[in-house]
C-alpha positions in Angstrom: -60.4 -9.9 -22.7 -61.0 -6.4 -21.5 -61.7 -6.9 -17.8 -59.7 -8.2 -14.9 -56.7 -10.4 -15.6 -57.5 -14.0 -14.3 -55.5 -15.0 -11.2 -54.2 -18.2 -12.8 -52.7 -16.1 -15.6 -51.1 -13.7 -13.2 -49.6 -16.6 -11.3 -48.3 -18.2 -14.5 -46.6 -14.9 -15.6 -45.1 -14.4 -12.2 -43.8 -17.9 -12.0 -42.2 -17.7 -15.5 -40.4 -14.4 -14.6 -37.2 -14.8 -12.8 -36.8 -11.6 -10.6 -33.0 -11.4 -11.1 -33.5 -11.4 -14.9 -36.3 -8.8 -14.7 -34.4 -6.4 -12.4 -31.2 -6.9 -14.4 -32.9 -5.3 -17.4 -33.0 -2.1 -15.4 -29.8 -2.1 -13.2 -26.6 -4.0 -12.5 -26.7 -6.8 -9.9 -23.8 -8.6 -8.4 -24.1 -11.9 -6.6 -23.0 -12.1 -3.0 -23.7 -15.4 -1.3 -27.2 -16.5 -2.0 -28.5 -13.1 -2.9 -27.9 -10.4 -5.5 -27.1 -6.8 -4.7 -27.1 -3.4 -6.5 -27.5 0.3 -6.0 -31.2 1.0 -5.2 -33.0 2.7 -8.1 -35.5 4.3 -5.8 -33.1 6.5 -3.7 -29.6 7.8 -4.1 -26.8 5.7 -2.5 -23.1 5.0 -2.8 -23.1 1.5 -1.2 -25.4 -1.2 -2.5 -28.2 -1.9 -0.1 -30.7 -3.2 -2.7 -31.0 -7.0 -2.2 -32.7 -9.5 -4.6 -33.5 -13.0 -3.4 -33.7 -15.5 -6.2 -35.0 -18.2 -3.9 -37.9 -16.1 -2.6 -38.4 -14.1 -5.8 -38.5 -10.8 -3.9 -36.4 -7.6 -3.6 -35.8 -5.4 -0.7 -33.8 -2.2 -0.1 -32.4 -2.0 3.4 -31.9 1.8 2.9 -35.3 3.1 1.9 -37.5 0.1 2.6 -38.7 -0.5 -1.0 -39.5 -4.1 -1.7 -41.8 -6.5 -3.5 -41.7 -9.0 -6.4 -41.0 -8.7 -10.2 -44.5 -7.2 -10.9 -44.3 -4.5 -8.2 -40.7 -3.7 -9.2 -42.0 -2.8 -12.7 -44.9 -0.9 -11.2 -42.5 1.3 -9.2 -39.8 1.6 -11.8 -42.1 2.7 -14.6 -44.9 4.4 -12.5 -47.5 2.2 -14.1 -50.5 0.4 -12.5 -50.7 -3.3 -11.9 -52.4 -4.4 -15.1 -49.9 -2.6 -17.3 -47.0 -4.1 -15.3 -48.5 -7.6 -15.8 -48.9 -7.0 -19.5 -45.3 -5.8 -19.8 -44.0 -8.8 -17.9 -46.2 -11.1 -20.0 -44.7 -9.7 -23.2 -41.3 -10.5 -21.8 -42.1 -14.2 -21.2 -44.0 -14.5 -24.5 -47.6 -14.5 -23.1 -50.1 -12.3 -24.8 -52.8 -10.5 -22.7 -55.5 -8.6 -24.4 -56.5 -6.3 -21.6 -57.4 -2.6 -21.4 -54.7 -0.8 -19.4 -55.7 0.5 -16.0 -58.9 -1.6 -15.7 -58.1 -3.4 -12.4 -60.2 -1.8 -9.7 -57.3 -2.1 -7.2 -55.0 0.2 -9.1 -54.9 3.8 -10.2 -52.7 5.5 -12.7 -49.8 7.6 -11.4 -49.7 9.4 -14.8 -52.2 12.3 -14.9 -54.9 12.2 -17.7 -53.2 15.2 -19.4 -49.8 13.6 -19.4 -51.4 10.4 -20.7 -52.9 12.4 -23.6 -49.5 13.9 -24.3 -48.0 10.4 -24.6 -50.8 9.3 -26.9 -50.3 12.3 -29.1 -46.6 11.5 -29.4 -47.4 8.0 -30.4 -49.8 9.3 -33.0 -47.2 11.7 -34.3 -44.6 8.9 -34.6 -46.9 6.8 -36.8 -47.9 9.9 -38.8 -44.4 11.0 -39.5 -43.2 7.5 -40.3 -46.0 6.9 -42.7 -45.2 10.1 -44.5 -41.5 9.0 -44.9 -42.0 5.5 -46.1 -45.4 5.5 -47.8 -45.8 8.8 -49.6 -44.3 10.6 -52.6 -43.6 13.6 -50.5 -41.4 11.5 -48.2 -39.4 9.8 -51.0 -36.6 12.4 -51.3 -36.0 12.2 -47.5 -36.1 8.4 -47.5 -33.6 8.3 -50.3 -31.4 10.8 -48.4 -31.4 8.5 -45.4 -30.6 5.4 -47.5 -27.8 7.3 -49.2 -26.4 8.2 -45.7 -26.2 4.5 -44.9 -29.5 4.0 -43.0 -31.1 0.6 -43.7 -34.8 0.2 -44.0 -34.7 -2.1 -41.0 -33.2 0.7 -38.9 -35.6 3.3 -40.2 -38.5 1.0 -39.4 -37.3 -0.2 -36.0 -36.6 3.4 -34.8 -39.8 4.7 -36.6 -37.8 7.5 -38.2 -40.2 9.8 -40.1 -40.7 13.0 -42.2 -42.5 16.2 -41.3 -44.1 18.0 -44.3 -43.1 21.6 -45.0 -46.7 22.7 -44.4 -47.4 24.8 -41.4 -50.3 23.0 -39.7 -50.7 19.4 -40.9 -50.1 17.8 -37.5 -52.0 20.5 -35.7 -55.1 19.9 -37.8 -54.9 16.1 -37.3 -54.4 16.4 -33.6 -57.4 18.6 -33.2 -59.5 16.2 -35.3 -58.4 13.4 -33.0 -59.7 15.3 -30.1 -56.5 16.4 -28.5 -56.4 19.7 -26.6 -54.1 22.0 -28.6 -53.0 23.9 -25.5 -51.7 20.6 -24.1 -50.1 19.8 -27.4 -48.2 23.1 -27.3 -47.1 22.5 -23.8 -45.6 19.1 -24.7 -43.8 20.6 -27.7 -45.5 19.0 -30.7 -47.0 22.3 -31.9 -46.6 26.1 -31.1 -49.2 28.6 -29.9 -49.2 31.9 -31.7 -50.6 34.4 -29.1 -51.2 37.3 -31.5 -54.2 35.5 -33.2 -54.5 32.5 -30.8 -53.7 30.1 -33.6 -51.5 26.9 -33.6 -48.9 25.7 -36.0 -46.5 22.7 -36.3 -43.2 22.9 -34.5 -41.5 20.5 -36.9 -41.7 21.3 -40.7 -39.7 20.0 -43.6 -37.5 17.8 -41.3 -36.5 14.2 -40.9 -38.0 13.1 -37.6 -36.1 11.1 -35.0 -38.3 9.9 -32.1 -36.8 10.2 -28.7 -37.9 7.5 -26.2 -37.5 7.2 -22.5 -35.8 4.2 -20.9 -39.2 2.3 -21.1 -39.5 2.8 -24.8 -42.2 5.5 -24.6 -41.9 8.4 -27.1 -41.5 11.6 -25.2 -39.9 14.0 -27.8 -38.5 14.4 -31.2 -35.4 15.7 -32.9 -35.9 17.0 -36.5 -33.0 17.2 -39.0 -33.2 19.7 -41.8 -32.6 18.2 -45.3 -32.5 21.5 -47.3 -28.9 22.6 -46.7 -29.7 26.0 -48.1 -32.4 26.7 -45.5 -31.5 29.4 -43.0 -32.4 27.1 -40.0 -30.6 25.1 -37.4 -29.4 21.7 -38.6 -31.2 19.9 -35.7 -34.4 21.1 -33.9 -35.3 19.3 -30.6 -38.5 19.3 -28.7 -38.4 21.7 -25.8 -38.5 20.7 -22.1 -42.0 19.5 -21.2 -43.9 17.4 -18.7 -42.7 14.4 -20.7 -39.2 15.4 -21.8 -36.4 16.4 -19.4 -33.2 16.4 -21.4 -31.0 16.1 -18.3 -32.5 12.7 -17.5 -32.8 11.1 -21.0 -30.2 8.7 -22.3 -31.1 8.2 -25.9 -31.5 4.5 -27.1 -31.3 3.1 -23.5 -34.6 1.2 -24.1 -33.2 -0.6 -27.2 -29.6 -1.0 -25.8 -30.5 -2.8 -22.6 -30.1 -6.3 -23.9 -26.7 -5.6 -25.4 -25.6 -3.7 -22.2 -26.5 -6.8 -20.1 -24.5 -9.0 -22.5 -21.4 -6.9 -22.8 -21.5 -5.4 -19.2 -20.4 -2.1 -20.8 -21.9 1.1 -22.2 -20.6 3.2 -25.0 -21.5 6.8 -24.2 -22.0 9.2 -27.1 -23.2 12.8 -27.4 -26.0 12.7 -30.0 -28.6 10.4 -31.4 -27.1 10.5 -34.9 -23.8 9.0 -33.5 -25.8 6.3 -31.7 -27.7 5.3 -34.8 -24.5 5.1 -36.8 -23.0 3.0 -34.1 -26.0 0.7 -34.3 -25.5 0.5 -38.1 -21.9 -0.5 -37.4 -23.1 -3.4 -35.1 -22.4 -1.6 -31.8 -25.7 -1.9 -30.0 -24.7 -1.0 -26.4 -24.6 2.7 -27.2 -26.5 5.5 -25.5 -26.5 9.3 -26.1 -26.9 12.4 -23.9 -29.0 14.2 -26.6 -26.2 16.7 -27.2 -26.2 18.0 -23.7 -23.5 17.7 -21.1 -23.5 14.6 -18.9 -25.6 15.3 -15.8 -25.7 13.7 -12.3 -29.0 12.1 -13.2 -27.3 10.5 -16.2 -24.5 9.3 -14.1 -26.8 7.6 -11.5 -28.6 5.8 -14.3 -25.4 4.6 -15.8 -24.0 3.6 -12.5 -26.9 1.3 -11.8 -26.5 -0.5 -15.1 -22.8 -1.1 -15.5 -19.3 -0.6 -13.9 -17.5 0.0 -17.2 -18.1 2.9 -19.6 -16.4 3.9 -22.9 -16.8 7.5 -23.7 -16.8 8.2 -27.5 -17.4 11.9 -28.1 -16.6 14.1 -31.0 -12.9 14.5 -31.8 -12.8 18.3 -31.9 -11.8 20.5 -29.0 -15.3 20.8 -27.7 -15.7 17.0 -27.8 -12.4 16.5 -25.9 -13.4 19.0 -23.2 -16.8 17.4 -22.9 -15.2 13.9 -22.7 -12.9 15.1 -19.9 -15.8 16.5 -17.8 -17.8 13.3 -18.3 -14.8 11.1 -17.5 -14.2 13.0 -14.2 -17.8 12.7 -13.2 -17.9 9.0 -13.9 -14.5 8.3 -12.3 -15.6 10.1 -9.2 -18.4 7.6 -8.9 -15.8 4.8 -9.0 -16.8 3.6 -12.5 -14.1 2.2 -14.8 -13.9 4.8 -17.5 -12.1 4.6 -20.9 -12.1 7.2 -23.6 -12.2 6.5 -27.3 -10.6 9.4 -29.1 -11.5 10.1 -32.7 -8.9 11.6 -35.1 -9.2 14.6 -37.4 -11.9 16.2 -35.3 -14.4 13.7 -36.6 -17.6 12.7 -34.8 -18.5 9.0 -34.6 -21.1 9.3 -37.4 -18.6 10.9 -39.8 -15.8 8.5 -38.8 -18.0 5.4 -39.5 -19.1 6.8 -42.9 -15.5 7.6 -43.9 -13.6 4.6 -42.6 -16.3 1.9 -42.0 -17.7 -0.1 -39.2 -14.7 -2.5 -38.9 -12.3 0.4 -38.4 -14.6 2.1 -35.9 -14.8 -1.0 -33.7 -11.2 -2.3 -34.2 -9.3 1.0 -34.2 -11.4 3.2 -32.0 -13.6 1.3 -29.5 -11.2 -1.5 -28.9 -8.2 0.8 -28.4 -9.4 3.4 -26.0 -7.3 5.5 -23.6 -7.4 4.4 -19.9 -8.6 7.2 -17.6 -5.2 8.3 -16.5 -3.7 8.0 -19.9 -6.4 10.3 -21.3 -5.9 12.8 -18.6 -2.2 12.8 -19.4 -2.9 13.3 -23.1 -5.3 16.2 -22.1 -2.7 17.9 -19.9 0.0 17.6 -22.6 -2.1 19.7 -25.0 -0.7 23.2 -25.7 2.3 22.6 -23.4 5.9 23.1 -24.4 8.4 21.1 -22.3 11.1 23.5 -23.3 9.5 25.9 -20.7 9.9 25.1 -17.1 6.5 26.3 -16.0 4.7 24.0 -18.6 6.8 21.0 -17.4 6.1 21.6 -13.7 2.4 22.2 -14.3 2.1 19.0 -16.4 3.8 16.9 -13.7 1.6 18.5 -11.0 -1.7 17.9 -13.0 -0.9 14.2 -13.7 0.2 13.5 -10.1 -3.0 14.9 -8.8 -4.8 12.3 -10.8 -2.6 9.5 -9.5 -2.9 10.3 -5.8 -5.4 8.0 -4.0 -6.8 6.6 -7.2 -4.3 4.2 -8.6 -2.5 0.9 -7.8 1.3 0.8 -7.2 1.8 -0.8 -10.6 -0.2 2.0 -12.3 1.7 4.7 -10.4 5.1 3.2 -11.4 4.0 3.0 -15.0 2.8 6.6 -15.3 5.6 8.1 -13.2 8.1 6.3 -15.5 6.2 7.8 -18.5 6.3 11.2 -16.9 10.0 11.0 -16.3 10.6 10.0 -19.9 8.4 12.8 -21.3 9.8 15.6 -19.2 13.4 14.5 -18.7 12.9 14.9 -14.9 14.3 12.0 -12.8 11.9 9.4 -11.7 13.1 9.9 -8.1 12.3 13.6 -8.1 8.8 12.9 -9.4 8.2 10.1 -6.8 9.3 12.6 -4.1 6.7 15.1 -5.3 4.1 12.3 -5.4 4.8 11.3 -1.8 4.2 14.9 -0.7 0.9 15.0 -2.5 -0.1 11.6 -1.1 0.6 12.7 2.5 -1.7 15.7 2.1 -4.3 13.5 0.6 -4.1 10.9 3.4 -4.5 13.7 6.0 -7.6 15.1 4.2 -9.0 11.6 3.7 -8.8 10.6 7.3 -10.7 13.7 8.3 -13.4 13.1 5.7 -13.5 9.4 6.6 -14.2 10.2 10.3 -16.9 12.6 9.3 -18.5 10.0 7.0 -18.3 7.4 9.7 -20.1 9.7 12.2 -22.8 10.4 9.6 -23.2 6.6 8.9 -23.6 5.9 12.6 -26.3 8.6 12.8 -28.1 7.0 9.8 -27.9 3.5 11.3 -29.0 4.9 14.7 -32.1 6.5 13.1 -32.9 3.5 11.0 -32.8 1.2 14.0 -34.7 3.5 16.4 -38.1 1.8 16.2 -40.0 2.1 19.4 -41.3 -1.0 21.1 -44.8 -0.1 20.0 -43.7 0.3 16.4 -42.0 -3.1 16.5 -45.1 -4.6 18.0 -47.3 -3.1 15.1 -44.8 -4.5 12.5 -44.7 -8.0 14.1 -48.5 -8.1 14.4 -48.9 -7.1 10.7 -46.4 -9.8 9.8 -48.6 -12.5 11.4 -51.6 -11.1 9.6 -49.9 -11.3 6.2 -49.0 -15.0 6.7 -52.2 -16.1 8.5 -55.7 -15.0 7.5 -57.2 -16.3 10.7 -55.3 -13.7 12.7 -57.3 -11.0 10.9 -60.5 -12.9 11.5 -59.9 -13.1 15.2 -59.1 -9.4 15.5 -62.1 -8.3 13.5 -64.4 -10.3 15.8 -62.7 -9.1 19.0 -63.5 -6.2 21.3 -60.8 -4.1 19.5 -61.3 -4.6 15.7 -58.7 -2.0 14.7 -55.6 -2.6 16.8 -53.1 -0.3 15.1 -52.1 3.2 16.2 -50.2 4.6 13.2 -52.4 5.8 10.3 -50.4 4.1 7.6 -50.8 0.7 9.4 -54.5 1.3 9.8 -54.7 1.9 6.0 -52.8 -1.3 5.3 -55.1 -3.2 7.7 -58.2 -1.9 6.0 -56.9 -3.0 2.6 -55.8 -6.3 4.0 -59.3 -7.0 5.2 -60.6 -6.2 1.7 -58.0 -8.5 0.2 -58.9 -11.5 2.4 -62.6 -11.0 1.6 -61.8 -11.5 -2.1 -58.9 -14.0 -2.0 -59.7 -16.0 1.2 -56.0 -17.1 1.6 -52.8 -15.4 2.8 -50.5 -14.4 0.0 -48.5 -11.3 0.8 -46.9 -11.0 -2.7 -50.3 -10.8 -4.3 -51.4 -8.3 -1.6 -48.4 -6.2 -2.5 -49.5 -6.1 -6.1 -53.0 -4.7 -5.4 -51.6 -1.8 -3.3 -51.3 1.3 -5.5 -49.3 3.3 -2.9 -45.6 2.5 -2.9 -45.2 3.7 0.7 -47.8 1.2 1.9 -45.9 -1.5 -0.1 -42.8 -0.6 1.9 -44.6 -1.2 5.1 -46.0 -4.5 4.0 -42.6 -5.6 2.7 -40.8 -4.7 6.0 -43.5 -6.6 7.9 -43.2 -9.6 5.6 -39.5 -9.9 6.3 -39.8 -9.7 10.1 -38.8 -13.0 11.9 -41.7 -14.6 13.7 -41.5 -17.4 16.3 -43.2 -20.4 14.5 -43.6 -22.3 17.8 -45.1 -19.4 19.8 -47.0 -17.5 17.2 -50.2 -17.2 19.3 -48.3 -15.8 22.3 -46.5 -13.3 20.1 -49.8 -12.0 18.8 -51.2 -11.7 22.3 -48.1 -9.8 23.5 -48.2 -7.5 20.5 -51.9 -6.7 21.0 -51.4 -6.1 24.7 -48.4 -3.8 24.2 -50.3 -1.8 21.5 -53.4 -1.5 23.8 -51.3 -0.3 26.7 -49.7 2.3 24.5 -53.1 3.5 23.3 -54.2 3.9 26.9 -51.1 5.9 27.7 -51.9 8.2 24.8 -55.5 8.6 26.1 -54.2 9.4 29.6 -51.8 12.0 28.1 -54.7 13.6 26.2 -56.9 13.6 29.4 -54.1 15.3 31.4 -53.8 18.0 28.7 -57.6 18.5 28.5 -57.8 18.7 32.4 -55.1 21.3 32.5 -56.9 23.4 29.9 -60.2 23.0 31.8 -58.5 24.2 35.1 -57.1 27.3 33.2 -60.7 28.1 32.2 -61.9 27.6 35.8 -64.1 24.7 34.6 -63.6 22.6 37.7 -66.5 20.3 37.1 -65.1 19.2 33.7 -61.7 19.0 35.3 -63.0 16.6 37.9 -64.7 14.4 35.3 -61.5 14.2 33.3 -59.5 13.3 36.4 -61.9 10.5 37.2 -61.5 9.1 33.6 -57.7 9.5 34.0 -57.7 7.6 37.3 -59.8 4.8 35.8 -57.5 4.4 32.8 -54.4 4.3 35.1 -56.1 1.6 37.1 -56.8 -0.4 33.9 -53.2 0.1 32.8 -51.7 -1.1 36.1 -53.9 -4.2 36.0 -52.7 -5.3 32.5 
């Protein structure tokens, strides 16, 4: 099948896909009453306003208005058109669909043609590099190197690890033969443009190639590791930033780690992809890496939507400890439960696993991490000598700052007792200092809390400030979504386009087309054919509006009447403006004509 997906098959896939399970693959959900809640993935927020109804099989964000079903969720999350979302969901439930992506006439790709070609080129490069590693004589030394380092064939194949030949232009020549634009290939980082003679050459040469995928499993970049230790080159060479690859947003291995993350409800956060792969080899599958860059706010938001508990496992050297501290503070500030697994002897996870084995890594490192405060105490103790008064006072102050406003009474008592034992300062004296800091914190917190409350009230005020006309449009659309006959009556009436706002007019036009094809009301199916996420928000908000089932006809009449009155008021305002302009130009005849129309409209309005 290369055409449109049959409606029966779409319904089968939708009915076999539980929306809670689908969305849980992308973010963390917590059940409250009948519904599930989480942090909306479509806008930044601190308090969960994203609701998922298992009974209705729909989701809705009360913050930004996003909503829909399992299919539209995947469309929005992955920026893919309807057919691709159906195929992805079908794979999830074990249904095979042989359909050309993007063929549905109701949809359009969000990804530009150039970006799509870049993605296809990366997929081609993955297969090419992997073939060279596992199927050619040139790749045998590198394959053996990986096997000697503990990589299994299963891991090499599952991650499509490959080998780039030392030659200068193997990939460049192949990409050109395949019809790819070399300028675009240079822009996405696969090759390099030499301006002096306008030639192109491969970026990666003589390196073991590790594909980097986005959270949806699409290859967007590479990291190449040098094998020749004598070569005067960097050990690792990564793809540059490109339209596909934004290092500050990528969590390596998230696509493969999702199932384990859901099962364990925890993420092990590492710095590099080599550490992540070694952890996978050791049987730790809920690992993700930040591609050797510092943890960013974008990373934190992705992590926060997936789990509440994170174990940081960075390198054991000074740089790794510093990076772990910064990451822990960022995650802790977002109210995530953070633990830090500290490696001995300045080892990184990859080296530790190779030296001590998988069992030691899980049993001695990951299962015995520092709690957040305990790690901060360990960090503060470094390079301090308690024989010196200043070091002692500074240590106590640094630890107490971490305790204020962030710990339970039991935790405070535990850590204050430990402080007293370490420094030989009485527990009473430390508690007195703590109370001073706590009083300052409470004072600051109350001021901040009042400000936040005022801001929240403003947000609520704005979100609830729909005019009567806007409410009428929403309610009228709601009736249209649930009853095709409402649309038929309006089309055949004296006012076949009742809406005022342009976005509602656009939805109405598309709804007419939908009913011409489907001949029955089904707002979820209508959502799926809309390629504009903003229009989907309007439809979802309208679908959730409460209607009076016993007085539906009267509600529709009232809505149409109110909207018509509002339109007349707009026309009157426009006539008054035009009349004033005509009088300024001394065009009194036109001014009188406009006044007559104005009077007639006011008479019509008063009679309604």
